[in-house]
N, C-alpha and C positions, 0 to 999 in steps of 0.2 A: 752707732748714736743719731737720731734727729736733733739737729739745732734749729732752734726760730730762728727766721731770718733777719729780724732784729736786732738781733747780739749781735755786736761786734765782737773782731778779733779780740783785742784787747781784754776785754771783758771774758772771754772765754780764755785764755792766758794766765789770768789772774785766780782762776776757779781752780785751775789743775796744777798750783805750784807745788814742788816738793822741796822737801830739804833736803841739803850733802846727804845727811844720815840716810834717809829716805830712798835717794837714788844710790846709793851704796849698797844698802841693802838690795834693791831690786837687783843689782848688777851681779851681785853674790849669789842670788835664787838662780837667776838666768845662766851665769856660768854653773853652776852645780848639777844643772837639769842639762846644759848642754855636753859636759864632762861626764855625767851617768850615763847618757844615750850613745854617745862615744865610745863609752869603755862598754857597753850592753854590745853593739855591734861591732867592734874588734873581737868581742868574746864569741860572737855568733859566727863569724867568720874564720877565727884561728882556735877550734877546740883544741884544748890540750888531752894527749893521750893519757888514760889510765894509768895508775901505777902497778907496774907487775912486780909483785914480790917473789921470790923464789919460795919454793916450799921448805926449805931448811932454815928457812927465816920468819918464817911465819907465826910459830910460835916462841920465838926465843924472846920477844919484847916482853918488859916485865910491865905490868899495868900499872900505870901512874895513879897518884893518889893525889 
């Protein structure tokens, strides 16, 4: 963002004031994104082996309604 030189830092500070609730929301969104990326990276490096069922148990499950 290009800032005109004649603006004072105090003036800029007053333009970008966030309420405590807005700060909390921004922190929550950033935390959710970081947790999501962390989970994705973990799952990429630690894949779960596929569940193998024995032949005799394949058809023994009752359909759930």
